[in-house]
TORVO-237202 format. One line per field, with one value per atom (N, C-alpha, C): residue number from 1; residue in three letters; chain; atom name; x, y, z. Coordinates in pm, 1 decimal. Layout:
# residues N
resi c(NUM ...)
resn c(ALA ...)
chain c(A ...)
name c(CA ...)
u c(X ...)
v c(Y ...)
w c(Z ...)
//
This chain:
# residues 113
resi c(1 1 1 2 2 2 3 3 3 4 4 4 5 5 5 6 6 6 7 7 7 8 8 8 9 9 9 10 10 10 11 11 11 12 12 12 13 13 13 14 14 14 15 15 15 16 16 16 17 17 17 18 18 18 19 19 19 20 20 20 21 21 21 22 22 22 23 23 23 24 24 24 25 25 25 26 26 26 27 27 27 28 28 28 29 29 29 30 30 30 31 31 31 32 32 32 33 33 33 34 34 34 35 35 35 36 36 36 37 37 37 38 38 38 39 39 39 40 40 40 41 41 41 42 42 42 43 43 43 44 44 44 45 45 45 46 46 46 47 47 47 48 48 48 49 49 49 50 50 50 51 51 51 52 52 52 53 53 53 54 54 54 55 55 55 56 56 56 57 57 57 58 58 58 59 59 59 60 60 60 61 61 61 62 62 62 63 63 63 64 64 64 65 65 65 66 66 66 67 67 67 68 68 68 69 69 69 70 70 70 71 71 71 72 72 72 73 73 73 74 74 74 75 75 75 76 76 76 77 77 77 78 78 78 79 79 79 80 80 80 81 81 81 82 82 82 83 83 83 84 84 84 85 85 85 86 86 86 87 87 87 88 88 88 89 89 89 90 90 90 91 91 91 92 92 92 93 93 93 94 94 94 95 95 95 96 96 96 97 97 97 98 98 98 99 99 99 100 100 100 101 101 101 102 102 102 103 103 103 104 104 104 105 105 105 106 106 106 107 107 107 108 108 108 109 109 109 110 110 110 111 111 111 112 112 112 113 113 113)
resn c(UNK UNK UNK UNK UNK UNK UNK UNK UNK UNK UNK UNK UNK UNK UNK UNK UNK UNK UNK UNK UNK UNK UNK UNK UNK UNK UNK UNK UNK UNK UNK UNK UNK UNK UNK UNK UNK UNK UNK UNK UNK UNK UNK UNK UNK UNK UNK UNK UNK UNK UNK UNK UNK UNK UNK UNK UNK UNK UNK UNK UNK UNK UNK UNK UNK UNK UNK UNK UNK UNK UNK UNK UNK UNK UNK UNK UNK UNK UNK UNK UNK UNK UNK UNK UNK UNK UNK UNK UNK UNK UNK UNK UNK UNK UNK UNK UNK UNK UNK UNK UNK UNK UNK UNK UNK UNK UNK UNK UNK UNK UNK UNK UNK UNK UNK UNK UNK UNK UNK UNK UNK UNK UNK UNK UNK UNK UNK UNK UNK UNK UNK UNK UNK UNK UNK UNK UNK UNK UNK UNK UNK UNK UNK UNK UNK UNK UNK UNK UNK UNK UNK UNK UNK UNK UNK UNK UNK UNK UNK UNK UNK UNK UNK UNK UNK UNK UNK UNK UNK UNK UNK UNK UNK UNK UNK UNK UNK UNK UNK UNK UNK UNK UNK UNK UNK UNK UNK UNK UNK UNK UNK UNK UNK UNK UNK UNK UNK UNK UNK UNK UNK UNK UNK UNK UNK UNK UNK UNK UNK UNK UNK UNK UNK UNK UNK UNK UNK UNK UNK UNK UNK UNK UNK UNK UNK UNK UNK UNK UNK UNK UNK UNK UNK UNK UNK UNK UNK UNK UNK UNK UNK UNK UNK UNK UNK UNK UNK UNK UNK UNK UNK UNK UNK UNK UNK UNK UNK UNK UNK UNK UNK UNK UNK UNK UNK UNK UNK UNK UNK UNK UNK UNK UNK UNK UNK UNK UNK UNK UNK UNK UNK UNK UNK UNK UNK UNK UNK UNK UNK UNK UNK UNK UNK UNK UNK UNK UNK UNK UNK UNK UNK UNK UNK UNK UNK UNK UNK UNK UNK UNK UNK UNK UNK UNK UNK UNK UNK UNK UNK UNK UNK UNK UNK UNK UNK UNK UNK UNK UNK UNK UNK UNK UNK UNK UNK UNK UNK UNK UNK)
chain c(A A A A A A A A A A A A A A A A A A A A A A A A A A A A A A A A A A A A A A A A A A A A A A A A A A A A A A A A A A A A A A A A A A A A A A A A A A A A A A A A A A A A A A A A A A A A A A A A A A A A A A A A A A A A A A A A A A A A A A A A A A A A A A A A A A A A A A A A A A A A A A A A A A A A A A A A A A A A A A A A A A A A A A A A A A A A A A A A A A A A A A A A A A A A A A A A A A A A A A A A A A A A A A A A A A A A A A A A A A A A A A A A A A A A A A A A A A A A A A A A A A A A A A A A A A A A A A A A A A A A A A A A A A A A A A A A A A A A A A A A A A A A A A A A A A A A A A A A A A A A A A A A A A A A A A A A A A A A A A A A A A A A A A A A A A A A A A A A A A A)
name c(N CA C N CA C N CA C N CA C N CA C N CA C N CA C N CA C N CA C N CA C N CA C N CA C N CA C N CA C N CA C N CA C N CA C N CA C N CA C N CA C N CA C N CA C N CA C N CA C N CA C N CA C N CA C N CA C N CA C N CA C N CA C N CA C N CA C N CA C N CA C N CA C N CA C N CA C N CA C N CA C N CA C N CA C N CA C N CA C N CA C N CA C N CA C N CA C N CA C N CA C N CA C N CA C N CA C N CA C N CA C N CA C N CA C N CA C N CA C N CA C N CA C N CA C N CA C N CA C N CA C N CA C N CA C N CA C N CA C N CA C N CA C N CA C N CA C N CA C N CA C N CA C N CA C N CA C N CA C N CA C N CA C N CA C N CA C N CA C N CA C N CA C N CA C N CA C N CA C N CA C N CA C N CA C N CA C N CA C N CA C N CA C N CA C N CA C N CA C N CA C N CA C N CA C N CA C N CA C N CA C N CA C N CA C N CA C N CA C N CA C N CA C N CA C N CA C)
u c(16735.1 16746.1 16905.4 16903.1 17052.7 17040.5 17156.7 17149.6 17247.2 17248.9 17340.1 17280.1 17153.0 17096.2 17099.7 17046.1 17070.8 17217.3 17293.0 17438.1 17491.6 17463.3 17486.1 17423.9 17306.0 17240.4 17315.9 17371.6 17440.4 17574.9 17630.9 17757.0 17755.3 17650.4 17626.1 17614.8 17513.9 17464.2 17591.8 17686.6 17805.7 17879.2 17900.5 17968.4 17927.5 17783.2 17726.5 17752.0 17755.6 17813.0 17932.4 18027.9 18161.8 18192.8 18099.7 18104.6 18063.3 17952.7 17885.6 17986.5 18050.5 18138.7 18275.7 18322.0 18427.9 18418.2 18300.1 18278.4 18181.1 18140.9 18042.0 17924.2 17859.8 17728.0 17603.0 17568.6 17427.9 17417.5 17448.3 17448.3 17563.7 17678.6 17774.5 17783.6 17667.3 17659.0 17528.0 17427.7 17307.8 17226.1 17273.6 17209.2 17075.7 17026.2 16895.4 16804.4 16851.0 16766.2 16754.5 16900.5 16893.5 16818.5 16799.9 16739.0 16570.8 16526.5 16410.3 16340.7 16447.8 16411.0 16422.5 16518.6 16534.9 16414.0 16363.2 16243.5 16133.6 16103.3 15983.1 16001.0 16101.8 16110.3 16072.6 16117.1 16104.2 15965.3 15897.8 15746.5 15663.5 15715.8 15650.5 15652.4 15765.5 15791.1 15739.9 15710.3 15641.5 15503.3 15436.0 15307.9 15280.8 15372.4 15373.1 15366.7 15462.6 15457.2 15326.1 15283.0 15159.5 15044.8 15036.2 14926.7 14931.1 15073.9 15094.5 15059.4 15096.3 15052.8 14904.2 14850.5 14691.3 14625.9 14675.6 14605.6 14641.0 14736.5 14785.9 14883.4 14949.8 15043.1 15183.3 15208.8 15332.8 15328.3 15430.2 15428.6 15562.8 15583.4 15721.8 15811.4 15764.5 15851.6 15953.5 15998.1 16102.8 16231.0 16331.1 16452.6 16537.5 16645.0 16720.0 16828.6 16834.9 16922.6 16890.0 16747.5 16683.7 16673.3 16666.5 16643.7 16524.9 16414.6 16285.4 16198.1 16276.4 16208.4 16086.1 15982.6 15883.6 15822.1 15824.8 15786.6 15647.1 15561.1 15426.6 15402.6 15260.8 15242.7 15308.5 15376.7 15447.9 15557.8 15581.7 15699.9 15814.4 15915.5 16035.0 16128.2 16204.6 16312.7 16395.0 16434.9 16530.2 16465.0 16319.3 16278.6 16281.9 16270.8 16324.2 16445.0 16549.3 16689.7 16707.6 16636.1 16633.5 16590.4 16474.5 16421.3 16501.6 16543.6 16651.7 16766.3 16820.2 16927.5 16888.9 16783.3 16736.9 16717.8 16669.8 16637.4 16778.9 16855.7 16995.9 17084.6 17102.6 17148.0 17107.8 16969.8 16922.4 16978.8 16980.7 17025.8 17180.1 17267.0 17413.3 17439.8 17349.7 17363.8 17317.7 17222.3 17170.2 17289.9 17323.3 17425.1 17543.3 17591.1 17730.6 17735.6 17626.2 17637.3 17618.1 17558.5 17544.1 17694.2 17758.5 17897.7 17997.5 17988.0 18064.5 18034.3 17902.4 17858.7 17915.9 17923.5 17953.3 18112.3 18186.1 18338.4 18394.2 18493.6 18560.7 18657.6 18680.5 18751.8 18680.3 18544.8 18465.9 18424.9 18438.0 18427.8 18260.7 18222.9 18062.4 18024.7 17913.8 17825.8 17877.2 17909.9 17919.6 18064.3 18173.4 18288.1 18351.0 18468.2 18514.1 18660.8 18717.0 18849.8 18937.5)
v c(898.1 999.2 961.1 966.7 949.2 1027.9 1070.6 1148.8 1080.1 939.6 859.3 856.3 844.5 837.5 979.7 1073.8 1227.3 1247.3 1212.3 1230.2 1158.6 1035.5 965.7 1041.9 1089.6 1166.4 1289.1 1357.2 1500.0 1468.2 1353.1 1335.3 1284.7 1210.6 1178.9 1298.0 1385.5 1502.0 1595.5 1609.4 1669.0 1649.6 1482.3 1431.3 1451.0 1464.8 1491.7 1637.8 1744.6 1875.9 1896.9 1808.7 1806.3 1764.7 1645.5 1598.2 1685.8 1755.4 1859.0 1963.3 2027.2 2133.0 2103.1 1968.2 1918.1 1922.7 1870.3 1839.9 1926.4 2035.7 2130.6 2077.6 1984.8 1917.3 1973.8 2050.2 2080.9 2204.9 2250.3 2380.0 2465.8 2410.4 2478.4 2495.0 2466.5 2455.4 2590.1 2544.3 2655.2 2647.6 2721.8 2723.5 2754.1 2823.1 2871.7 2758.0 2699.3 2603.1 2465.1 2456.8 2326.2 2352.6 2479.7 2496.6 2482.8 2525.0 2509.5 2353.0 2289.7 2138.6 2075.8 2102.9 2037.8 2059.7 2201.4 2230.3 2145.3 2141.2 2070.1 1917.0 1852.1 1717.3 1700.6 1787.0 1785.0 1811.7 1887.8 1924.9 1789.0 1730.9 1604.3 1498.4 1480.8 1378.2 1393.1 1538.3 1568.4 1541.4 1571.7 1529.8 1397.8 1327.5 1175.0 1121.5 1173.0 1130.4 1152.6 1279.9 1322.7 1233.6 1192.9 1107.2 963.3 910.8 775.8 794.0 881.5 908.6 911.5 990.7 1005.4 884.8 804.9 662.2 561.4 581.6 497.7 376.9 427.0 342.8 357.6 482.8 528.0 527.2 481.1 504.5 533.1 609.8 645.4 532.4 454.2 325.8 393.1 302.5 342.5 291.0 381.6 328.2 410.2 323.5 399.8 486.2 485.7 575.8 695.9 728.3 843.1 947.9 1068.4 1169.5 1157.7 1139.1 1134.2 1250.3 1355.3 1468.2 1439.5 1503.1 1449.4 1605.5 1625.4 1752.9 1755.6 1636.6 1617.6 1483.1 1449.9 1297.6 1216.6 1119.9 1017.4 1066.3 1187.2 1261.3 1305.1 1201.1 1239.8 1323.2 1409.6 1508.5 1436.9 1324.1 1251.3 1239.1 1212.6 1204.9 1325.1 1431.7 1562.3 1566.3 1523.7 1544.1 1423.3 1295.5 1201.1 1239.4 1303.5 1367.8 1459.3 1556.3 1639.0 1550.1 1460.5 1375.9 1307.5 1244.8 1164.0 1242.7 1372.5 1453.8 1500.5 1547.5 1589.4 1488.3 1363.8 1238.8 1226.2 1226.8 1222.0 1311.7 1425.9 1529.2 1509.6 1473.1 1446.8 1318.8 1239.9 1123.4 1142.8 1213.9 1251.9 1318.1 1448.7 1527.1 1466.4 1380.9 1319.0 1221.3 1145.2 1046.5 1103.0 1225.7 1300.7 1357.4 1395.0 1475.5 1337.4 1220.0 1109.9 1062.8 1067.3 1040.3 1156.4 1272.7 1362.5 1411.2 1324.9 1343.2 1351.9 1450.2 1420.7 1297.4 1257.4 1127.7 991.4 1009.6 895.7 827.8 702.4 646.8 643.1 652.9 645.5 529.2 495.7 380.6 261.1 339.7 250.8 253.8 290.6 278.8 149.7 112.1 -19.9 5.6 -65.7 -86.9 27.9)
w c(-5783.9 -5875.9 -5942.6 -6067.0 -6141.8 -6270.2 -6287.3 -6429.9 -6521.2 -6505.6 -6587.7 -6749.0 -6761.8 -6911.3 -6962.9 -6891.7 -6937.2 -6984.2 -6902.6 -6927.8 -7049.0 -7072.6 -7199.9 -7324.5 -7310.9 -7426.0 -7446.3 -7354.4 -7361.0 -7411.3 -7383.1 -7443.5 -7587.4 -7620.0 -7768.4 -7830.3 -7791.3 -7852.0 -7877.4 -7779.2 -7793.8 -7901.5 -7915.5 -8019.8 -8162.4 -8162.3 -8269.9 -8318.7 -8245.1 -8262.1 -8306.8 -8231.0 -8301.8 -8430.4 -8471.4 -8591.0 -8705.6 -8666.9 -8750.8 -8771.7 -8656.5 -8679.0 -8747.6 -8718.7 -8803.8 -8962.8 -8990.7 -9128.3 -9206.2 -9120.2 -9178.0 -9238.5 -9182.0 -9228.8 -9217.1 -9109.3 -9082.6 -9046.5 -8897.0 -8852.1 -8901.9 -8948.5 -8979.1 -9131.7 -9191.3 -9336.6 -9359.7 -9306.5 -9300.7 -9188.8 -9075.3 -8959.9 -8923.2 -9004.4 -9023.4 -9076.2 -9187.5 -9228.9 -9122.6 -9089.9 -8978.0 -8868.5 -8830.1 -8705.6 -8724.8 -8840.9 -8888.8 -8901.7 -8974.3 -8983.1 -8847.1 -8757.6 -8627.6 -8566.6 -8551.3 -8483.6 -8533.1 -8658.1 -8723.9 -8672.4 -8680.8 -8639.7 -8496.2 -8428.3 -8277.1 -8251.0 -8310.3 -8311.3 -8336.2 -8453.3 -8490.0 -8401.0 -8352.3 -8241.0 -8101.7 -8067.6 -7959.6 -7963.9 -8080.3 -8107.8 -8123.9 -8161.2 -8173.1 -8037.5 -7958.8 -7805.4 -7742.6 -7751.5 -7689.7 -7728.7 -7877.3 -7909.1 -7859.4 -7842.6 -7793.0 -7641.4 -7553.3 -7416.8 -7406.8 -7478.1 -7476.3 -7495.4 -7571.2 -7627.4 -7531.7 -7445.8 -7338.9 -7392.1 -7517.7 -7562.2 -7517.3 -7463.0 -7433.2 -7272.6 -7209.9 -7055.3 -7026.6 -6912.6 -6871.2 -6814.1 -6750.4 -6701.8 -6619.2 -6517.3 -6403.8 -6441.2 -6405.4 -6412.0 -6324.2 -6270.9 -6167.2 -6230.9 -6373.9 -6436.1 -6505.4 -6464.7 -6496.8 -6400.0 -6431.6 -6323.7 -6242.4 -6294.4 -6239.2 -6255.1 -6332.5 -6357.8 -6485.3 -6470.8 -6551.2 -6620.6 -6731.0 -6805.9 -6810.2 -6842.5 -6848.6 -6823.5 -6792.0 -6757.6 -6855.0 -6791.2 -6879.6 -6973.4 -6959.2 -7050.5 -6975.9 -6962.1 -6880.0 -6946.9 -6871.8 -6923.3 -7016.2 -7002.6 -7084.9 -7243.0 -7234.2 -7379.6 -7469.9 -7405.2 -7479.6 -7537.4 -7452.6 -7516.7 -7601.8 -7607.6 -7691.5 -7826.4 -7808.2 -7955.4 -8012.3 -7941.3 -8001.8 -8061.4 -7997.9 -8039.5 -8164.4 -8168.3 -8286.8 -8405.7 -8400.1 -8504.6 -8560.2 -8488.8 -8507.0 -8562.4 -8513.9 -8579.1 -8716.9 -8750.1 -8865.4 -8974.0 -8939.6 -9021.5 -9060.8 -8937.7 -8968.4 -9046.0 -9032.3 -9123.8 -9265.5 -9277.4 -9407.9 -9495.2 -9423.9 -9493.2 -9496.2 -9381.8 -9385.8 -9506.8 -9522.2 -9641.8 -9767.4 -9781.0 -9920.4 -9936.2 -9844.6 -9867.0 -9902.5 -9841.1 -9896.0 -10027.2 -10077.4 -10219.1 -10321.2 -10250.2 -10339.0 -10353.7 -10277.8 -10273.7 -10412.6 -10435.0 -10558.6 -10571.9 -10686.5 -10695.6 -10668.9 -10628.6 -10602.7 -10746.8 -10773.3 -10892.8 -10912.8 -11052.2 -11089.0 -11084.6 -11085.4 -11084.9 -11178.2 -11317.7 -11409.0 -11451.1 -11371.6 -11407.4 -11361.8 -11429.4 -11420.7 -11388.0 -11276.4 -11230.8 -11228.1)
//
């Protein structure tokens, strides 16, 4: 049993929280809306995983880097944290890109030199 993969996910998630806080992208801008969207994304991907597991498409697989904790058949603990990270990353990238595009002083599409 190892916590390497889970620790990596938690470090990446922590970095995402720091980016979000620093640039006020998602939760530091609209916490309630962000929570709802993150929860909906998580529910979608949990349903996706459940369907994949039921159809025999998804299997847990073994790795010496995982904790071995299984929340449901073929659903390891790390998968839950990965799905949270995936949804949060998507929100940060979306709103980060939007913030970059909306920056003052950015040249318009049709402007020249």
